[in-house]
C-alpha angles and dihedrals in degrees: 000000000000131000146165128258118205121211098232107063119187095352127143119247131189106230125190124177131174130178128231092276091057093251113147110242100171129014107158147104113264126191119220117237129240090277089056095251134100130213123240123186112200129175114267129254098029141109120231141191111222131191123187124187133187135162093346094312125106140186126199123195146149122243135175139203104212120135096263093049123106120251098210114062114191102155103085111103127190117234 
C-alpha cells in the first residue's frame, strides 16, 4: 500500500471556503491529521474559492466537485 505524507502534521490551519454565489461554506480552524492532511467534505457539482492560512503563510485556489474532478488535492502550497 502506498500513501502520501504531508509536511505539517497535527497543525492548525485557518480554512475559508465560499461557493460561486459568495456563500460561506467553511470558515473554521482545522487540524491536520497524522499524515499531514485534513479532510473536507463539500457538496457535489459546485466550484469553490478556498483560502488556507498557517503561520503567516496563505494559499488561495479554486476547486470543484464535479464527477471528473479529483478527490485528493495535493497541489496547494503555502507561501
